[in-house]
C-alpha positions in Angstrom: -2.6 -27.7 -12.8 -3.5 -28.0 -16.4 -1.3 -25.5 -19.1 -4.8 -23.4 -19.6 -5.7 -22.8 -16.0 -1.8 -21.6 -15.6 -2.1 -19.4 -18.3 -5.2 -17.8 -16.7 -3.5 -17.5 -13.0 -0.2 -15.9 -15.1 -3.1 -13.0 -16.6 -4.0 -12.0 -13.5 -0.7 -12.0 -11.9 0.4 -9.5 -14.5 -2.5 -7.4 -13.6 -1.6 -7.9 -10.4 2.0 -6.2 -10.5 0.4 -3.7 -13.0 -1.9 -2.1 -10.2 1.0 -2.6 -7.6 2.8 -0.2 -10.6 5.2 -2.5 -11.0 6.9 -0.9 -14.7 5.0 -3.0 -17.6 8.3 -4.3 -19.1 9.5 -5.9 -15.6 5.7 -7.1 -14.5 5.3 -9.0 -18.1 9.1 -10.3 -18.3 8.9 -11.9 -14.6 5.3 -13.4 -15.1 6.7 -14.8 -18.2 10.1 -16.2 -16.9 7.5 -17.7 -14.3 5.2 -19.1 -16.7 8.3 -20.4 -19.1 9.6 -22.8 -16.0 6.6 -23.9 -15.1 5.4 -25.2 -18.7 9.1 -26.0 -19.6 11.6 -26.0 -17.7 14.7 -23.6 -16.3 17.2 -25.2 -18.8 14.5 -24.5 -21.6 14.4 -20.9 -20.4 18.2 -20.6 -20.5 18.4 -21.8 -24.1 15.7 -19.7 -25.2 16.9 -16.5 -23.7 20.4 -17.4 -25.4 19.2 -16.8 -28.7 16.2 -14.6 -28.5 18.1 -11.0 -27.7 19.4 -11.5 -31.1 16.6 -12.9 -32.9 14.4 -10.2 -31.5 16.6 -7.5 -31.7 18.6 -7.7 -34.4 15.3 -7.9 -37.1 15.7 -5.6 -39.8 12.1 -4.7 -39.5 12.4 -3.7 -36.0 15.1 -1.0 -37.2 12.3 1.2 -38.5 11.2 1.8 -34.8 14.0 4.2 -33.6 14.3 5.6 -37.0 11.0 6.9 -36.9 11.3 7.9 -33.5 14.8 9.9 -34.1 12.8 11.4 -37.0 9.8 12.5 -34.7 12.5 13.7 -32.4 13.9 15.6 -34.7 10.8 17.2 -35.7 10.1 18.3 -32.3 13.5 20.0 -31.5 13.0 21.5 -34.9 10.8 24.2 -34.2 8.6 23.4 -36.9 5.3 22.7 -34.7 5.0 26.6 -34.3 4.9 27.1 -38.4 2.1 23.9 -38.9 -0.1 25.4 -36.2 -0.3 29.0 -38.0 -0.7 27.7 -41.0 -3.9 25.7 -40.1 -4.5 29.1 -37.8 -4.3 31.2 -40.9 -6.5 29.2 -42.9 -9.6 28.4 -40.2 -8.6 30.2 -37.1 -11.1 32.9 -38.1 -13.9 30.7 -37.2 -15.7 30.2 -34.2 -13.5 28.0 -32.0 -11.1 28.2 -35.0 -7.9 28.1 -32.8 -9.0 24.8 -31.1 -9.7 23.4 -35.1 -6.4 24.8 -36.0 -4.9 23.0 -33.0 -6.3 19.5 -34.2 -5.4 20.2 -37.9 -1.8 21.4 -36.8 -1.6 18.2 -34.7 -2.3 15.9 -37.6 0.4 17.6 -39.9 2.9 17.5 -37.1 1.6 13.2 -36.3 2.5 12.8 -39.9 6.2 13.2 -39.0 6.4 12.4 -35.7 4.7 9.0 -35.0 4.0 9.2 -31.3 1.2 10.7 -29.2 2.7 12.2 -26.3 5.2 14.0 -28.7 2.4 15.6 -30.8 0.5 16.7 -27.5 3.4 18.1 -25.4 5.2 19.9 -28.6 1.4 21.3 -29.8 0.7 22.4 -26.3 3.7 24.7 -26.1 2.8 26.1 -29.5 -0.6 26.5 -29.6 -2.2 26.6 -26.0 -0.8 30.4 -25.0 -2.3 31.5 -27.9 -5.7 30.1 -27.5 -5.3 31.2 -23.6 -4.4 34.4 -24.8 -7.7 34.7 -27.1 -10.1 33.7 -24.5 -10.6 30.2 -24.9 -11.7 28.3 -22.0 -9.2 26.0 -20.5 -11.4 22.7 -20.8 -12.0 23.2 -24.9 -8.3 24.3 -24.8 -6.9 21.7 -23.0 -9.3 19.1 -24.5 -8.5 19.8 -28.2 -4.7 19.4 -27.8 -5.3 16.2 -25.9 -7.2 14.7 -28.5 -5.4 16.2 -31.4 -2.4 14.5 -29.8 -4.0 11.2 -30.1 -3.3 11.6 -33.9 0.5 10.8 -33.6 -0.3 7.3 -32.6 -2.7 6.3 -36.2 -1.7 9.0 -38.8 1.4 7.2 -40.7 4.3 6.8 -39.3 2.6 5.0 -36.3 5.0 3.6 -33.8 2.5 1.5 -32.0 1.0 0.8 -35.7 4.5 -0.9 -36.7 4.5 -3.3 -33.7 1.1 -4.4 -34.6 2.4 -5.1 -38.1 5.2 -7.0 -36.8 3.3 -9.2 -33.9 0.8 -10.1 -36.7 3.0 -10.3 -39.5 1.2 -8.0 -42.0 2.6 -5.6 -44.2 3.3 -2.4 -42.8 3.1 -0.6 -46.1 -0.6 -1.6 -46.3 -1.8 -0.9 -42.2 -0.3 2.6 -43.2 -2.4 3.1 -45.7 -5.3 1.1 -44.0 -4.8 4.1 -41.6 -5.2 7.3 -43.6 -9.3 7.3 -43.9 -9.7 6.3 -40.3 -7.4 9.0 -39.3 -9.3 11.6 -41.8 -12.4 10.4 -40.0 -10.6 11.2 -36.8 -9.7 15.1 -37.5 -13.2 15.5 -39.2 -15.0 14.3 -36.1 -12.7 16.7 -33.9 -13.6 19.3 -35.9 -17.5 18.7 -35.7 -17.1 17.8 -32.1 -15.5 21.7 -31.7 -18.2 23.2 -33.8 -20.9 21.8 -31.9 -19.2 22.2 -28.6 -18.7 26.1 -29.2 -22.6 26.4 -30.7 -24.0 25.6 -27.0 -20.9 27.6 -25.6 -20.3 30.0 -27.7 -18.2 32.0 -24.9 -15.8 29.2 -24.6 -14.3 29.3 -28.2 -14.5 33.1 -29.2 -13.6 33.5 -32.8 -10.2 35.6 -34.1 -9.0 37.6 -36.6 -9.3 36.5 -40.2 -6.3 36.0 -42.4 -6.1 37.8 -46.1 -5.5 35.4 -48.8 -1.6 36.8 -49.1 -1.1 36.1 -45.4 -2.9 32.1 -45.6 -0.2 31.5 -48.7 2.7 33.0 -46.9 1.8 30.6 -44.2 1.6 27.7 -46.4 5.3 28.4 -47.9 6.5 28.4 -43.9 5.8 24.4 -43.8 7.1 23.6 -47.1 9.8 21.3 -45.4 7.2 19.3 -43.9 5.4 19.0 -46.8 8.3 18.1 -48.4 9.2 15.4 -45.5 5.8 13.8 -45.5 5.7 13.8 -49.7 8.9 11.9 -50.0 8.8 9.5 -47.1 5.0 8.1 -47.3 4.9 9.0 -51.0 7.9 6.9 -51.3 7.0 4.2 -49.2 3.7 4.0 -50.5 5.0 4.0 -54.3 7.6 1.2 -53.7 10.8 3.4 -53.8 11.5 2.5 -50.4 11.1 -0.1 -47.9 9.5 1.6 -43.9 12.8 1.2 -43.1 14.7 2.8 -45.7 12.0 5.5 -45.9 12.9 6.0 -41.9 16.0 6.6 -42.8 15.4 9.2 -45.7 13.2 10.8 -43.3 15.8 11.5 -40.7 18.0 12.7 -43.1 15.8 15.0 -44.5 14.3 16.3 -41.1 17.6 16.6 -40.1 18.9 18.7 -43.2 15.4 20.7 -43.5 15.6 21.8 -39.7 18.9 22.9 -39.9 18.5 25.0 -42.9 15.3 26.4 -41.2 17.6 27.1 -38.1 15.7 25.1 -35.4 17.9 22.5 -35.1 21.2 22.9 -33.8 24.3 20.7 -32.3 22.9 20.7 -28.8 19.2 20.2 -30.2 20.4 17.4 -32.5 22.3 15.9 -29.4 19.1 16.2 -27.4 16.9 14.4 -30.0 19.8 11.4 -30.1 19.7 11.1 -26.4 15.8 11.4 -26.2 15.8 8.7 -29.2 18.2 6.2 -27.1 15.7 6.6 -24.2 12.4 6.3 -26.1 13.5 3.0 -28.2 15.3 1.5 -24.7 11.8 1.8 -23.1 10.0 0.5 -26.3 12.2 -2.5 -26.8 12.4 -3.3 -23.1 8.3 -3.3 -23.4 8.8 -5.5 -26.1 11.1 -8.2 -25.1 9.2 -8.4 -21.5 5.8 -8.6 -23.8 7.8 -11.8 -26.1 8.4 -13.9 -22.6 5.0 -13.6 -21.9 3.7 -14.3 -25.1 6.2 -17.3 -25.5 4.5 -18.8 -21.8 1.1 -18.0 -23.1 2.1 -19.9 -26.3 3.6 -22.8 -24.7 0.0 -23.2 -22.4 -1.8 -23.1 -26.0 -4.1 -20.6 -24.5 -4.6 -18.5 -27.2 -5.4 -21.2 -29.9 -7.7 -22.6 -27.3 -9.3 -19.2 -27.0 -9.6 -18.9 -30.8 -10.8 -22.5 -30.9 -13.4 -22.0 -28.5 -15.0 -18.8 -30.4 -14.6 -20.5 -33.5 -17.0 -23.3 -32.8 -19.1 -21.6 -30.2 -22.4 -20.1 -31.3 -21.6 -16.7 -30.3 -21.9 -13.9 -33.0 -18.7 -13.0 -34.5 -19.5 -9.3 -33.9 -20.7 -10.1 -30.0 -17.1 -11.5 -29.7 -15.6 -8.1 -31.6 -17.7 -6.0 -29.4 -16.6 -7.7 -26.3 -12.9 -7.0 -27.0 -13.4 -3.3 -27.8 -15.1 -2.4 -24.5 -12.1 -5.1 -22.8 -9.9 -2.0 -25.0 -11.9 0.5 -23.5 -11.6 -0.4 -19.8 -8.1 -1.5 -20.0 -6.9 1.9 -22.0 -8.2 3.7 -18.5 -5.5 2.1 -17.0 -2.6 1.0 -19.3 -0.3 2.9 -21.9 -1.3 1.8 -25.8 2.1 0.2 -26.9 1.7 -2.0 -24.0 -2.3 -2.8 -24.5 -1.2 -3.7 -28.0 1.8 -6.0 -27.0 -0.3 -7.8 -24.3 -3.4 -8.3 -26.1 -2.4 -8.8 -29.8 -1.2 -12.3 -29.4 -4.6 -13.4 -27.7 -7.1 -11.4 -29.0 -5.6 -12.1 -33.0 -5.8 -15.4 -33.4 -9.1 -15.5 -31.8 -10.5 -12.2 -34.4 -9.0 -14.1 -37.3 -10.8 -17.3 -36.1 -14.0 -15.5 -36.7 -15.7 -15.3 -40.1 -17.0 -11.7 -40.8 -17.0 -12.3 -44.8 -13.6 -10.7 -45.3 -10.3 -11.9 -47.1 -7.6 -12.6 -44.2 -5.9 -9.7 -44.7 -8.8 -7.3 -45.0 -9.6 -8.6 -41.7 -6.4 -8.2 -40.0 -6.3 -4.6 -41.4 -9.7 -3.6 -40.2 -9.3 -5.3 -36.6 -5.8 -3.6 -36.0 -7.5 -0.2 -37.2 -10.0 -1.0 -34.7 -7.6 -1.8 -31.7 -5.6 1.0 -32.6 -8.5 3.6 -32.4 -9.7 2.0 -29.3 -6.6 1.8 -27.9 -5.8 5.8 -28.7 -9.1 6.5 -27.4 -7.5 5.5 -23.7 -5.1 8.1 -24.3 -8.0 11.1 -23.4 -10.2 8.6 -21.1 -9.6 9.3 -17.1 -8.3 8.4 -14.8 -4.9 7.6 -16.5 -4.9 9.2 -19.9 -1.5 9.9 -20.5 -2.3 12.9 -22.8 -4.5 14.3 -20.3 -1.5 14.4 -18.0 0.8 15.7 -19.9 -1.3 18.5 -21.0 -1.8 18.7 -17.3 2.1 19.3 -16.5 2.2 22.0 -19.0 -0.9 23.9 -18.5 -0.8 24.0 -14.6 -3.4 26.9 -14.3 -6.0 24.7 -15.6 -7.7 22.4 -13.5 -7.5 18.3 -14.1 -11.4 18.5 -13.5 -11.6 21.2 -16.4 -9.3 19.0 -18.4 -11.5 16.2 -18.0 -14.7 18.0 -19.3 -13.1 19.0 -21.9 -12.1 16.0 -23.3 -16.0 14.7 -23.1 -16.9 15.8 -26.5 -14.2 13.9 -28.3 -14.4 10.6 -26.3 -18.2 11.2 -27.9 -16.8 11.6 -31.4 -14.5 8.8 -31.2 -17.4 6.5 -29.7 -19.1 7.2 -33.2 -15.9 6.7 -35.2 -15.5 3.0 -33.7 -19.0 2.5 -34.5 -18.7 3.5 -38.0 -15.7 1.7 -38.4 -17.4 -1.4 -37.0 -20.4 -0.9 -39.0 -18.4 -0.1 -42.3 -15.1 -2.2 -42.1 -14.4 -1.2 -46.0 -13.4 2.2 -44.9 -10.0 0.3 -43.1 -9.1 -1.7 -46.4 -11.0 0.4 -49.1 -7.7 2.6 -50.0 -5.2 -0.2 -49.7 -7.3 -2.4 -52.5 -7.9 0.6 -54.5 -3.8 0.9 -54.8 -3.7 -2.6 -55.2 -5.4 -2.6 -58.1 
């Protein structure tokens, strides 16, 4: 059997294992081991494994992942989510559908120090859902806005998935964080517009609430001073070149720990829980990373990624058609797989394919553009039935809302995401404009 055919069988075998509910890390590792032995030898696999563990997990760049995860867990357990939501509610809660808009804005702010979509969705749901339900918001709009707002944690820096993409493609993490800023703002604006249109069509589902006076608004802003400090110091320090991403993450952990303790949200028990949760999350991510590494090494031995890239580079197929095909694949698979697994599984194949095509950009600009598009489409999978992870997080925390209502509530936000994807594809400059501006 020629290597390319074997690689195709490995991909098919992987999807069969995934559909059989084999854990994704184990499925990729099993298929990768089998492919490696077939394409090389058992002795070659043993030699690779003897050094791969150290080479992969002793990487300095990878240390940023557990640090940002710890910062996110400390932020979650510190109770600052309530202050964030109250600040957003004080400024826009009086509008029709304003509490849903405040939930989205709160998710964006919390995502800026969390980096995790699931953590953002679960934490903000715990705070915002009771308030929205108390003020007469429908289950569909309440759950839909929180599920969609939760996805912002994966795009707004610091994003763990964006860090993994940077490591896979050997791109600059700082530049990718900057590149994600404008698309992240577009997401917030798009979700708020979607809520505005929805409550205009169905005013009974998103009533107004009391208006806060200016004194109350500024008091609410003062209550999130620690969030502003963490955001400005960590991301400002990284963007300004004062810290590397790993150093910035370490500073963020210390700041979150100190300020969370001062605010009274962090106790010895919650700090211990944060450490335990971080260990569990890191172990899961690293297991997926290593499983994907085995699988991708097997694909590399087959030369499948290079041959696919070469085929599209020399074919008459328009580059935009290839990109749209990749986007459709992401949309379909995003309904079935989690975001991290999707990135680890597909980027080693799709990245060289896209980079071999001519979109009229520099290599770095094209790499950032493709990374942002990939992340946005994968992010969309978090709220797409039937396996959108955020939907199940919301369902588990709001047991009185039927899953059918939660699915219905996501429709306006899925439509907003389609529009954002179209804008980012049509105007690639939005993904690297801020990077070029800072560089100049």
